[in-house]
C-alpha positions as CSV (number, residue, x, y, z in Angstrom):
1,M,-17.9,6.1,-37.5
2,R,-18.2,3.5,-34.7
3,V,-14.4,3.5,-34.4
4,L,-14.4,7.3,-34.2
5,L,-17.1,7.4,-31.5
6,R,-15.3,4.7,-29.5
7,D,-12.0,6.7,-29.7
8,I,-13.8,9.8,-28.5
9,T,-15.5,8.0,-25.7
10,T,-12.2,6.5,-24.6
11,E,-10.4,9.9,-24.7
12,Y,-13.3,11.4,-22.7
13,H,-13.1,8.7,-20.1
14,T,-9.3,9.0,-19.8
15,E,-9.5,12.7,-19.5
16,Q,-12.2,12.4,-16.8
17,V,-10.1,9.9,-14.9
18,R,-7.2,12.3,-15.1
19,K,-9.2,15.2,-13.8
20,D,-10.6,13.1,-10.9
21,F,-7.1,12.0,-10.0
22,V,-5.8,15.6,-10.0
23,A,-8.7,16.8,-7.9
24,N,-8.4,14.0,-5.4
25,A,-4.6,14.4,-5.1
26,S,-5.0,18.1,-4.6
27,H,-7.5,17.5,-1.8
28,E,-5.1,14.9,-0.1
29,L,-2.2,17.3,-0.3
30,R,-4.2,20.3,0.9
31,T,-5.2,18.8,4.2
32,P,-1.7,18.1,5.6
33,L,-0.5,21.4,4.2
34,A,-3.3,23.3,6.0
35,I,-2.4,21.5,9.3
36,I,1.3,22.4,9.0
37,N,0.4,26.0,8.2
38,G,-1.9,26.2,11.2
39,Y,0.7,25.0,13.6
40,L,3.3,27.3,12.1
41,E,1.0,30.3,12.6
42,N,0.4,29.3,16.2
43,L,4.1,29.0,16.8
44,T,5.1,32.3,15.2
45,E,2.2,34.5,16.2
46,G,2.2,33.8,19.9
47,D,4.8,33.1,22.5
48,L,4.7,29.4,22.0
49,L,8.3,29.3,20.9
50,K,9.3,30.0,24.5
51,D,7.3,26.9,25.6
52,Q,9.8,24.3,24.5
53,D,7.5,21.3,25.3
54,T,4.6,22.7,23.3
55,A,6.9,23.8,20.5
56,L,8.5,20.4,20.3
57,R,5.1,18.7,20.2
58,F,3.9,21.0,17.3
59,L,7.1,20.4,15.4
60,K,6.7,16.6,15.7
61,I,3.1,16.9,14.4
62,M,4.3,19.1,11.5
63,G,7.0,16.6,10.7
64,K,4.5,13.7,10.6
65,H,2.3,15.6,8.1
66,G,5.4,16.6,6.1
67,R,6.3,12.9,5.8
68,R,2.7,12.2,4.8
69,I,3.0,14.7,1.9
70,A,6.2,13.0,0.7
71,R,4.5,9.6,0.9
72,I,1.5,10.9,-1.1
73,V,3.8,12.2,-3.8
74,E,5.8,9.0,-3.9
75,D,2.6,6.9,-4.2
76,M,1.2,9.2,-6.9
77,L,4.4,8.6,-8.9
78,I,4.2,4.9,-8.4
79,I,0.6,4.5,-9.5
80,S,1.2,6.9,-12.5
81,R,4.0,4.6,-13.7
82,L,1.8,1.5,-13.3
83,E,-1.1,3.1,-15.1
84,S,1.0,4.5,-18.0
85,G,0.9,1.1,-19.7
86,E,4.5,1.5,-20.9
87,A,6.3,-1.7,-21.7
88,N,9.4,-0.9,-19.6
89,T,7.4,-0.1,-16.4
90,L,8.4,-3.4,-14.8
91,K,12.0,-4.5,-14.5
92,I,11.5,-8.3,-14.6
93,K,14.3,-10.2,-12.8
94,P,14.3,-13.4,-10.7
95,F,14.1,-12.9,-7.0
96,R,13.2,-14.9,-3.8
97,L,9.8,-14.0,-2.4
98,K,11.0,-14.9,1.2
99,S,13.7,-12.3,1.0
100,C,11.3,-9.7,-0.2
101,A,8.8,-10.6,2.7
102,L,11.6,-10.4,5.3
103,D,12.6,-7.0,4.0
104,V,9.1,-5.8,4.5
105,V,8.8,-7.1,8.0
106,E,12.2,-5.4,8.8
107,R,11.0,-2.0,7.4
108,L,7.8,-2.2,9.6
109,E,9.6,-3.5,12.7
110,S,9.2,-0.2,14.7
111,V,5.5,0.0,14.0
112,I,5.0,-3.7,14.8
113,S,6.9,-3.4,18.0
114,T,5.1,-0.1,19.1
115,Q,1.7,-1.7,18.5
116,G,2.5,-5.0,20.2
117,A,1.6,-6.7,16.9
118,S,3.2,-9.8,15.3
119,V,3.9,-10.6,11.6
120,N,4.6,-14.2,10.8
121,L,5.6,-16.0,7.6
122,Q,3.8,-19.2,6.6
123,M,5.5,-20.8,3.6
124,E,4.7,-24.1,2.1
125,V,7.4,-23.4,-0.5
126,P,10.1,-21.4,1.5
127,E,12.5,-20.8,-1.4
128,V,10.0,-20.0,-4.1
129,R,11.5,-17.8,-6.8
130,L,9.5,-15.5,-9.0
131,A,10.1,-13.6,-12.2
132,G,9.0,-10.1,-11.5
133,D,9.9,-6.6,-10.4
134,R,11.1,-6.9,-6.9
135,F,10.5,-3.2,-6.2
136,Y,6.8,-3.6,-6.9
137,W,6.5,-6.9,-5.0
138,T,8.0,-5.1,-2.0
139,Q,5.3,-2.4,-2.5
140,I,2.6,-5.0,-2.7
141,L,3.6,-6.8,0.5
142,F,4.5,-3.6,2.4
143,N,1.2,-1.9,1.6
144,L,-0.9,-4.9,2.6
145,V,0.9,-5.5,5.9
146,E,1.0,-1.7,6.7
147,N,-2.7,-1.4,5.8
148,A,-3.5,-4.2,8.4
149,L,-1.4,-2.4,11.0
150,K,-3.0,1.0,10.3
151,Q,-6.5,-0.3,10.4
152,N,-5.9,-2.0,13.8
153,P,-3.7,0.2,16.0
154,Q,-5.5,-0.5,19.3
155,I,-5.4,-4.3,19.4
156,P,-2.7,-7.0,19.6
157,L,-2.8,-7.7,15.9
158,A,-1.5,-11.0,14.4
159,V,-0.6,-10.7,10.7
160,T,0.3,-13.7,8.5
161,V,2.1,-13.5,5.2
162,G,2.0,-16.8,3.3
163,W,2.2,-18.6,0.0
164,R,1.7,-22.0,-1.5
165,E,1.8,-23.6,-5.0
166,E,-1.4,-24.9,-6.7
167,A,-2.2,-26.1,-10.1
168,S,-3.5,-22.6,-10.9
169,G,-0.2,-21.1,-9.9
170,L,1.2,-19.4,-6.8
171,I,-1.2,-18.3,-4.1
172,I,0.1,-15.5,-1.8
173,W,-2.0,-14.1,1.1
174,V,-1.9,-11.5,3.8
175,E,-4.3,-12.2,6.6
176,D,-5.0,-10.5,10.0
177,N,-7.2,-11.0,13.0
178,G,-8.3,-7.4,13.2
179,V,-11.6,-5.5,13.1
180,G,-12.3,-6.5,9.5
181,I,-13.8,-4.5,6.7
182,P,-17.6,-3.8,6.4
183,S,-19.1,-5.7,3.4
184,S,-20.4,-2.4,2.0
185,D,-16.8,-1.2,1.6
186,L,-15.3,-4.3,0.1
187,P,-16.2,-3.5,-3.6
188,F,-14.5,-0.2,-3.4
189,I,-11.3,-0.6,-1.4
190,F,-9.0,-0.9,-4.4
191,R,-10.2,2.5,-5.7
192,R,-7.8,5.4,-5.6
193,F,-8.2,7.5,-2.5
194,Y,-11.0,5.3,-1.1
195,R,-10.8,4.8,2.6
196,V,-13.0,2.8,5.0
197,E,-14.6,5.5,7.1
198,K,-12.8,6.2,10.4
199,H,-12.5,9.3,12.5
200,H,-9.0,10.7,12.7
201,S,-7.6,13.4,14.9
202,Q,-5.1,15.9,13.5
203,E,-2.3,14.0,15.3
204,E,-3.3,10.7,13.8
205,I,-1.8,10.3,10.3
206,K,-4.1,8.7,7.7
207,G,-2.7,6.6,4.8
208,T,-2.4,8.1,1.4
209,G,-5.5,6.4,0.1
210,L,-3.4,4.9,-2.8
211,G,-1.8,1.9,-1.1
212,L,-4.4,-0.8,-2.1
213,S,-4.8,0.7,-5.5
214,I,-1.1,0.4,-6.1
215,V,-1.3,-3.2,-4.8
216,R,-4.0,-4.1,-7.4
217,R,-2.2,-2.4,-10.3
218,A,1.1,-4.0,-9.5
219,V,-0.5,-7.5,-9.2
220,E,-2.3,-7.0,-12.5
221,A,1.0,-5.8,-14.1
222,H,2.4,-9.2,-13.1
223,E,-0.5,-11.0,-14.8
224,G,-2.0,-11.8,-11.4
225,K,-5.3,-11.2,-9.7
226,I,-6.2,-10.1,-6.1
227,E,-9.2,-10.8,-4.0
228,V,-10.3,-9.7,-0.5
229,G,-12.5,-11.3,2.0
230,S,-13.4,-10.1,5.5
231,I,-15.5,-11.1,8.5
232,P,-16.1,-7.9,10.5
233,G,-14.7,-8.2,14.0
234,E,-12.7,-11.4,13.2
235,A,-10.4,-11.3,10.2
236,T,-9.4,-9.9,6.8
237,R,-7.6,-11.8,4.0
238,F,-6.1,-10.5,0.8
239,E,-5.3,-13.3,-1.6
240,I,-3.2,-13.0,-4.8
241,T,-3.1,-15.6,-7.5
242,L,-0.1,-15.6,-9.9
243,P,0.0,-17.7,-13.1
244,P,2.5,-20.7,-13.2
245,Q,4.8,-19.0,-15.7
246,M,5.8,-16.4,-13.0
247,I,7.3,-19.2,-10.8
248,L,10.9,-20.1,-11.6
249,P,12.2,-23.7,-11.5
250,E,13.7,-25.0,-8.3
251,G,17.4,-24.3,-8.1
252,S,17.5,-21.4,-10.5
253,N,20.0,-18.7,-9.6
254,T,18.6,-15.3,-8.4
255,P,20.4,-12.1,-7.4
256,D,19.2,-12.8,-3.8
257,D,21.1,-16.1,-3.6
258,S,24.4,-14.3,-2.8
259,A,22.7,-12.3,0.1
């Protein structure tokens, strides 16, 4: 009887999580769709199409929100795969962490340049090699760096991505000197669709609300753990600890070695 009750409770919890996820996802998609529809109505019902400058501005705004919808759908698919628990979710292969980090910086170069920010690598073990899914490690680093940039668009932000080896394994961190995260928000920031409260205009594109949740799930899928600390007005630091077995011996060949 206890086993049956436990199974029913687990099923109920799983179903409730699924319903919450669908409800939250629907809300996240509804907002940009409503904005796009609103601008379309303004363009088609008036004479705004004759005003090329205004029409172009509206089209750019709609394009941004269209890309946000695509990003939400992409993130939903990623986190669904991570939460499925399937054994083949991760494609474990050797790769160089430095190469992964450099790819992330390159992908975010336009945002970094526009904001006048900087992203630097601090590596005590420059050529460290990991056994893991490079796709998800790119997601981890990309989401953490992008999150720092999005939370601090108005200041000359300095972001550091670094790693070092310790007896406990590999320590990877992403740190910034931005506005920080209020202590009241810290326990919740890895929850799906949770955001630190900020005011956004229609032209300012919010994140999907899934980035940090994807980070945590991907780290845990690699047998790691992630922690966050922040001093409001000074700095925020995300720190990942990976077990020693995820680190490959020095000199081992990886697919990145030929790059």
